[in-house]
OpenMM code with the backbone's topology and positions (N, CA, C; nanometers):
from openmm import Vec3, app, unit

residues = "MET SER VAL SER PHE ILE PRO GLU VAL LEU ASP TYR PHE GLU GLU LEU MET ILE ILE LEU TYR GLU LYS GLY TYR PHE SER LEU GLU ASP SER ALA GLN LYS TYR VAL ILE ASP LEU VAL SER ASP ILE LYS VAL ASN LEU PRO ILE ARG SER HIS LYS PRO ALA PRO ILE TYR PHE GLU ARG TYR GLY LYS ASN MET LYS TYR ALA GLY PHE LYS LYS ASN LYS ARG THR THR TRP TYR ALA PHE PHE ASN THR TYR LYS ASP GLU ASN THR GLY GLU ASN ILE TYR LEU VAL ARG TYR ILE ALA ASN ASN HIS THR VAL ALA GLN HIS LEU".split()
positions = [
    Vec3(1.2200, -0.3736, 1.2565),
    Vec3(1.1729, -0.3640, 1.1105),
    Vec3(1.0492, -0.2112, 1.1224),
    Vec3(1.1256, -0.1637, 0.9767),
    Vec3(0.9974, -0.0074, 0.9957),
    Vec3(0.9686, -0.0365, 0.8676),
    Vec3(0.8337, 0.0144, 0.8552),
    Vec3(0.7634, 0.0321, 0.6606),
    Vec3(0.7406, 0.1806, 0.7087),
    Vec3(0.8041, 0.2401, 0.5632),
    Vec3(0.7824, 0.3811, 0.5178),
    Vec3(0.7071, 0.4039, 0.3949),
    Vec3(0.6786, 0.5099, 0.3586),
    Vec3(0.5977, 0.5108, 0.2322),
    Vec3(0.6797, 0.6800, 0.1854),
    Vec3(0.6845, 0.6475, 0.0057),
    Vec3(0.7695, 0.7466, -0.0503),
    Vec3(0.6425, 0.8467, -0.0264),
    Vec3(0.6950, 0.9733, -0.0798),
    Vec3(0.5895, 1.0993, -0.0716),
    Vec3(0.4511, 1.0655, -0.1687),
    Vec3(0.4804, 1.0269, -0.2785),
    Vec3(0.3831, 1.0218, -0.3398),
    Vec3(0.2922, 0.8905, -0.3189),
    Vec3(0.2917, 0.8140, -0.2153),
    Vec3(0.2401, 0.6856, -0.1579),
    Vec3(0.1337, 0.8138, -0.0501),
    Vec3(0.2334, 0.8602, 0.0325),
    Vec3(0.1463, 0.9658, 0.1355),
    Vec3(0.0831, 1.0434, 0.0708),
    Vec3(0.0972, 1.1214, -0.0335),
    Vec3(0.0032, 1.1970, -0.1327),
    Vec3(-0.1468, 1.1225, -0.1674),
    Vec3(-0.1131, 0.9908, -0.2587),
    Vec3(-0.2282, 0.9068, -0.2490),
    Vec3(-0.3380, 0.9030, -0.1526),
    Vec3(-0.2646, 0.7857, -0.0347),
    Vec3(-0.3397, 0.8228, 0.0672),
    Vec3(-0.4419, 0.9616, 0.1584),
    Vec3(-0.3437, 1.0441, 0.1032),
    Vec3(-0.4361, 1.1600, 0.1223),
    Vec3(-0.5716, 1.2269, 0.0126),
    Vec3(-0.5326, 1.1808, -0.1256),
    Vec3(-0.6274, 1.1993, -0.2004),
    Vec3(-0.7457, 1.0733, -0.1787),
    Vec3(-0.7131, 0.9631, -0.1345),
    Vec3(-0.7881, 0.8491, -0.1342),
    Vec3(-0.8954, 0.8845, -0.0158),
    Vec3(-0.8589, 0.9641, 0.0519),
    Vec3(-0.9887, 0.9937, 0.1483),
    Vec3(-1.1045, 1.0993, 0.1177),
    Vec3(-1.0285, 1.1643, -0.0230),
    Vec3(-1.1368, 1.2668, -0.0957),
    Vec3(-1.2039, 1.2018, -0.1674),
    Vec3(-1.1528, 1.0885, -0.2505),
    Vec3(-1.2275, 1.0191, -0.3362),
    Vec3(-1.2898, 0.9148, -0.2953),
    Vec3(-1.2776, 0.8455, -0.1822),
    Vec3(-1.3368, 0.7863, -0.1351),
    Vec3(-1.5137, 0.8315, -0.0867),
    Vec3(-1.4815, 0.9260, -0.0185),
    Vec3(-1.6375, 1.0008, 0.0015),
    Vec3(-1.6980, 1.0969, -0.1078),
    Vec3(-1.6092, 1.1489, -0.2012),
    Vec3(-1.6719, 1.2555, -0.2995),
    Vec3(-1.7596, 1.1320, -0.3829),
    Vec3(-1.6748, 1.0161, -0.4319),
    Vec3(-1.7679, 0.8960, -0.5010),
    Vec3(-1.8653, 0.8029, -0.4204),
    Vec3(-1.9225, 0.8447, -0.3143),
    Vec3(-1.9595, 0.7600, -0.2352),
    Vec3(-1.9834, 0.6361, -0.2201),
    Vec3(-1.8309, 0.6130, -0.1864),
    Vec3(-1.8234, 0.4946, -0.1163),
    Vec3(-1.8348, 0.4814, 0.0193),
    Vec3(-1.8400, 0.6282, 0.1105),
    Vec3(-1.8636, 0.6400, 0.2326),
    Vec3(-1.9145, 0.7299, 0.2211),
    Vec3(-1.9859, 0.7381, 0.3120),
    Vec3(-2.1426, 0.8689, 0.3028),
    Vec3(-2.0901, 0.9806, 0.4261),
    Vec3(-1.9639, 0.8973, 0.4993),
    Vec3(-1.9791, 1.0559, 0.6182),
    Vec3(-1.7581, 1.0705, 0.5647),
    Vec3(-1.7474, 1.1524, 0.5761),
    Vec3(-1.5960, 1.2014, 0.5383),
    Vec3(-1.5159, 1.1025, 0.6832),
    Vec3(-1.5523, 1.1207, 0.7717),
    Vec3(-1.4913, 1.0278, 0.8940),
    Vec3(-1.4600, 0.8657, 0.8570),
    Vec3(-1.6002, 0.8613, 0.8142),
    Vec3(-1.5862, 0.6847, 0.7366),
    Vec3(-1.4490, 0.6820, 0.6197),
    Vec3(-1.4500, 0.7703, 0.5932),
    Vec3(-1.3230, 0.7318, 0.4470),
    Vec3(-1.2013, 0.7539, 0.5164),
    Vec3(-1.1887, 0.8461, 0.5949),
    Vec3(-1.0643, 0.8893, 0.6806),
    Vec3(-1.0438, 0.7538, 0.7490),
    Vec3(-1.1316, 0.6740, 0.8269),
    Vec3(-1.0808, 0.5907, 0.9142),
    Vec3(-1.0723, 0.4811, 0.7908),
    Vec3(-1.0999, 0.4500, 0.6915),
    Vec3(-1.0657, 0.3321, 0.6408),
    Vec3(-0.9211, 0.3496, 0.5977),
    Vec3(-0.9164, 0.4810, 0.5385),
    Vec3(-0.7387, 0.4918, 0.4677),
    Vec3(-0.6556, 0.4897, 0.6051),
    Vec3(-0.7001, 0.5275, 0.6920),
    Vec3(-0.6242, 0.5170, 0.8478),
    Vec3(-0.5740, 0.3726, 0.8761),
    Vec3(-0.6886, 0.3038, 0.8720),
    Vec3(-0.6766, 0.1759, 0.8762),
    Vec3(-0.5986, 0.1201, 0.7935),
    Vec3(-0.6216, 0.1306, 0.6598),
    Vec3(-0.5481, 0.0434, 0.5822),
    Vec3(-0.3960, 0.0970, 0.5909),
    Vec3(-0.3291, 0.2095, 0.6187),
    Vec3(-0.2251, 0.2542, 0.6172),
    Vec3(-0.1447, 0.1844, 0.7912),
    Vec3(-0.2172, 0.1684, 0.8991),
    Vec3(-0.2020, 0.1084, 0.9754),
    Vec3(-0.1804, -0.0412, 0.9819),
    Vec3(-0.2856, -0.1064, 0.9067),
    Vec3(-0.2544, -0.2590, 0.8468),
    Vec3(-0.0976, -0.2645, 0.7958),
    Vec3(-0.0946, -0.1632, 0.6678),
    Vec3(0.0536, -0.2044, 0.6213),
    Vec3(0.1403, -0.1667, 0.7022),
    Vec3(0.1476, -0.0901, 0.7585),
    Vec3(0.2857, -0.0398, 0.8756),
    Vec3(0.3062, -0.1635, 0.9722),
    Vec3(0.1714, -0.2176, 0.9989),
    Vec3(0.2098, -0.3589, 1.1211),
    Vec3(0.1970, -0.4593, 1.0917),
    Vec3(0.1647, -0.4939, 0.9227),
    Vec3(0.1636, -0.6423, 0.8870),
    Vec3(0.2374, -0.6867, 0.7612),
    Vec3(0.2948, -0.5556, 0.6776),
    Vec3(0.3838, -0.5393, 0.5800),
    Vec3(0.5161, -0.6820, 0.5956),
    Vec3(0.5878, -0.6293, 0.7245),
    Vec3(0.7018, -0.7307, 0.7103),
    Vec3(0.6650, -0.8945, 0.7604),
    Vec3(0.5267, -0.9308, 0.7718),
    Vec3(0.4910, -1.0489, 0.8370),
    Vec3(0.4293, -1.1380, 0.7262),
    Vec3(0.3245, -1.0236, 0.6709),
    Vec3(0.2830, -1.0667, 0.5371),
    Vec3(0.3235, -1.1508, 0.4155),
    Vec3(0.2841, -1.2662, 0.3419),
    Vec3(0.3629, -1.3003, 0.2332),
    Vec3(0.3624, -1.2267, 0.1185),
    Vec3(0.4732, -1.2145, 0.0494),
    Vec3(0.4170, -1.1443, -0.0519),
    Vec3(0.5557, -1.2157, -0.1896),
    Vec3(0.4753, -1.1291, -0.2755),
    Vec3(0.5551, -1.2067, -0.4163),
    Vec3(0.6493, -1.1036, -0.4785),
    Vec3(0.7294, -1.1857, -0.6120),
    Vec3(0.7654, -1.0319, -0.6792),
    Vec3(0.6696, -0.9810, -0.7843),
    Vec3(0.7136, -0.8209, -0.7660),
    Vec3(0.6212, -0.7726, -0.8402),
    Vec3(0.6311, -0.7964, -1.0150),
    Vec3(0.5323, -0.8326, -1.1006),
    Vec3(0.5490, -0.8073, -1.2407),
    Vec3(0.6242, -0.6889, -1.3101),
    Vec3(0.6412, -0.7103, -1.3990),
    Vec3(0.7704, -0.6366, -1.4527),
    Vec3(0.6773, -0.4810, -1.5140),
    Vec3(0.5180, -0.4746, -1.5091),
    Vec3(0.4445, -0.3440, -1.5255),
    Vec3(0.5056, -0.2663, -1.4319),
    Vec3(0.5051, -0.3154, -1.3160),
    Vec3(0.5303, -0.2056, -1.2055),
    Vec3(0.6627, -0.1771, -1.1697),
    Vec3(0.7617, -0.1647, -1.2686),
    Vec3(0.8608, -0.1340, -1.2594),
    Vec3(0.8941, -0.0016, -1.2887),
    Vec3(0.7958, 0.0875, -1.3150),
    Vec3(0.7812, 0.1872, -1.3547),
    Vec3(0.7882, 0.2437, -1.1896),
    Vec3(0.7161, 0.2075, -1.1042),
    Vec3(0.7428, 0.2759, -0.9806),
    Vec3(0.8616, 0.1952, -0.8774),
    Vec3(0.9431, 0.1174, -0.9410),
    Vec3(1.0925, 0.0877, -0.8455),
    Vec3(1.1142, -0.0480, -0.9057),
    Vec3(1.2618, -0.1004, -0.9498),
    Vec3(1.2920, -0.2083, -0.9794),
    Vec3(1.3047, -0.3219, -0.8983),
    Vec3(1.3009, -0.4650, -0.9039),
    Vec3(1.2806, -0.5662, -0.8109),
    Vec3(1.1853, -0.5385, -0.6932),
    Vec3(1.1142, -0.4892, -0.7189),
    Vec3(1.0115, -0.4432, -0.5938),
    Vec3(0.9001, -0.6403, -0.5950),
    Vec3(0.8692, -0.6281, -0.4755),
    Vec3(0.7983, -0.6783, -0.4056),
    Vec3(0.6302, -0.6916, -0.3477),
    Vec3(0.5388, -0.7383, -0.3640),
    Vec3(0.4106, -0.6841, -0.3424),
    Vec3(0.3346, -0.8132, -0.2467),
    Vec3(0.2505, -0.7417, -0.1528),
    Vec3(0.1827, -0.7740, -0.0594),
    Vec3(0.0128, -0.7209, -0.0912),
    Vec3(-0.0593, -0.8382, -0.0368),
    Vec3(-0.1939, -0.7976, -0.0300),
    Vec3(-0.2652, -0.7671, 0.0847),
    Vec3(-0.3616, -0.6913, 0.1046),
    Vec3(-0.4261, -0.6448, 0.2279),
    Vec3(-0.5613, -0.6399, 0.1794),
    Vec3(-0.6651, -0.7522, 0.2181),
    Vec3(-0.8022, -0.7129, 0.1658),
    Vec3(-0.8742, -0.6662, 0.2743),
    Vec3(-0.9599, -0.5663, 0.2275),
    Vec3(-1.0283, -0.4948, 0.3420),
    Vec3(-1.1528, -0.5369, 0.3327),
    Vec3(-1.2395, -0.5779, 0.2135),
    Vec3(-1.3656, -0.5940, 0.2456),
    Vec3(-1.3971, -0.7506, 0.1381),
    Vec3(-1.5052, -0.7891, 0.1079),
    Vec3(-1.5431, -0.8671, 0.0096),
    Vec3(-1.5065, -0.8438, -0.1220),
    Vec3(-1.4916, -0.7331, -0.1508),
    Vec3(-1.4495, -0.6954, -0.2738),
    Vec3(-1.3520, -0.6186, -0.3482),
    Vec3(-1.2737, -0.5823, -0.2294),
    Vec3(-1.1663, -0.5344, -0.2357),
    Vec3(-0.9992, -0.5493, -0.1536),
    Vec3(-0.9269, -0.5930, -0.2479),
    Vec3(-0.7853, -0.5921, -0.1682),
    Vec3(-0.6794, -0.4916, -0.2576),
    Vec3(-0.6387, -0.4300, -0.1154),
    Vec3(-0.5155, -0.3160, -0.1627),
    Vec3(-0.4069, -0.3989, -0.1645),
    Vec3(-0.3044, -0.3497, -0.2689),
    Vec3(-0.1372, -0.4781, -0.3059),
    Vec3(-0.0580, -0.2858, -0.2338),
    Vec3(0.0193, -0.3473, -0.1706),
    Vec3(0.1581, -0.2404, -0.1274),
    Vec3(0.2805, -0.3223, -0.2290),
    Vec3(0.3307, -0.2297, -0.2967),
    Vec3(0.4491, -0.2462, -0.3556),
    Vec3(0.5673, -0.1956, -0.3205),
    Vec3(0.6632, -0.2349, -0.2729),
    Vec3(0.7835, -0.2223, -0.2324),
    Vec3(0.9194, -0.2931, -0.2333),
    Vec3(1.0363, -0.2345, -0.1671),
    Vec3(1.1645, -0.2734, -0.1793),
    Vec3(1.1986, -0.2636, -0.0386),
    Vec3(1.2732, -0.3943, 0.0126),
    Vec3(1.3315, -0.4040, 0.1532),
    Vec3(1.4822, -0.3820, 0.1027),
    Vec3(1.5378, -0.2938, 0.2366),
    Vec3(1.6667, -0.2494, 0.2381),
    Vec3(1.7028, -0.2775, 0.4183),
    Vec3(1.8420, -0.3146, 0.4262),
    Vec3(1.8714, -0.3281, 0.5611),
    Vec3(1.9494, -0.2084, 0.5976),
    Vec3(1.9043, -0.1744, 0.7110),
    Vec3(1.9931, -0.0398, 0.7657),
    Vec3(2.1009, -0.0849, 0.8079),
    Vec3(2.2666, -0.0306, 0.7168),
    Vec3(2.4301, -0.0412, 0.7667),
    Vec3(2.4585, -0.0062, 0.9052),
    Vec3(2.3678, 0.0396, 0.9334),
    Vec3(2.4010, 0.1088, 1.1113),
    Vec3(2.3678, -0.0216, 1.2110),
    Vec3(2.2459, -0.0395, 1.2277),
    Vec3(2.1706, -0.1222, 1.2848),
    Vec3(2.1230, -0.2884, 1.2591),
    Vec3(2.1009, -0.2836, 1.1202),
    Vec3(2.0630, -0.4319, 1.0897),
    Vec3(1.9359, -0.4344, 1.0348),
    Vec3(1.8654, -0.3062, 1.0903),
    Vec3(1.6927, -0.3109, 1.0781),
    Vec3(1.6502, -0.3791, 0.9287),
    Vec3(1.5634, -0.4375, 0.9272),
    Vec3(1.5081, -0.4326, 0.7515),
    Vec3(1.4334, -0.3252, 0.7546),
    Vec3(1.3768, -0.2420, 0.6646),
    Vec3(1.3149, -0.1216, 0.6094),
    Vec3(1.2310, -0.1894, 0.4901),
    Vec3(1.1354, -0.1571, 0.5348),
    Vec3(1.0329, -0.1776, 0.3836),
    Vec3(0.9922, -0.0330, 0.3628),
    Vec3(1.0246, -0.0265, 0.2064),
    Vec3(0.9469, 0.1412, 0.1627),
    Vec3(0.8510, 0.0648, 0.0397),
    Vec3(0.7815, 0.1611, 0.0898),
    Vec3(0.6396, 0.1248, -0.0021),
    Vec3(0.6575, 0.2148, -0.1300),
    Vec3(0.6343, 0.1801, -0.2434),
    Vec3(0.6446, 0.2729, -0.3178),
    Vec3(0.5566, 0.3166, -0.4211),
    Vec3(0.4452, 0.2280, -0.3980),
    Vec3(0.3255, 0.2004, -0.4858),
    Vec3(0.1935, 0.1546, -0.3930),
    Vec3(0.0662, 0.2225, -0.4289),
    Vec3(-0.0360, 0.1168, -0.3886),
    Vec3(-0.1306, 0.1242, -0.4698),
    Vec3(-0.1921, 0.0194, -0.4730),
    Vec3(-0.3146, 0.0194, -0.5667),
    Vec3(-0.4252, -0.1225, -0.5327),
    Vec3(-0.5664, -0.0996, -0.5851),
    Vec3(-0.6237, -0.2309, -0.5571),
    Vec3(-0.6617, -0.2669, -0.6268),
    Vec3(-0.7332, -0.4004, -0.6225),
    Vec3(-0.7392, -0.4954, -0.7399),
    Vec3(-0.8831, -0.4474, -0.8445),
    Vec3(-0.9134, -0.3364, -0.8502),
    Vec3(-1.0243, -0.2782, -0.9356),
    Vec3(-0.9575, -0.1980, -1.0293),
    Vec3(-0.8238, -0.1358, -0.9991),
    Vec3(-0.7351, -0.1457, -1.0891),
    Vec3(-0.6051, -0.1795, -1.1430),
    Vec3(-0.5326, -0.3154, -1.0879),
    Vec3(-0.4544, -0.3868, -1.1283),
    Vec3(-0.4594, -0.4784, -1.1300),
    Vec3(-0.5539, -0.5985, -1.0775),
    Vec3(-0.5609, -0.7060, -1.1204),
    Vec3(-0.5233, -0.7538, -1.2468),
    Vec3(-0.5353, -0.6886, -1.3835),
    Vec3(-0.5466, -0.7580, -1.4868),
    Vec3(-0.3649, -0.7643, -1.4906),
    Vec3(-0.3135, -0.6958, -1.4096),
    Vec3(-0.0966, -0.7207, -1.4216),
    Vec3(-0.1003, -0.7922, -1.3365),
    Vec3(-0.1465, -0.8598, -1.2305),
    Vec3(-0.0983, -0.9098, -1.1494),
    Vec3(-0.0842, -1.1179, -1.1566),
] * unit.nanometer
topology = app.Topology()
chain = topology.addChain("A")
for resn in residues:
    res = topology.addResidue(resn, chain)
    for name in ("N", "CA", "C"):
        topology.addAtom(name, app.Element.getBySymbol(name[0]), res)
């Protein structure tokens, strides 16, 4: 099993580090970076074993027939990874391609 991210999601993670620091969610840049690195790691390690649901139609703007899984990072924030799964024809390996990432503060009303 492998977990990959489309370039737009990787760009978002880079922006997220800056946003979290500049908006005062973290007082140190290193803390904001660690939070995002931990989030990415959590998704890479746990997405294949995490329970998931079909993504609502609202999210089809990011990809068709996606599923999503939640990653709780603290009492108030859960991140959602929206993804498709594919099977590598050569190896038979399952590939999880993350197409969109958002948290409950921005997308809860659509889930």
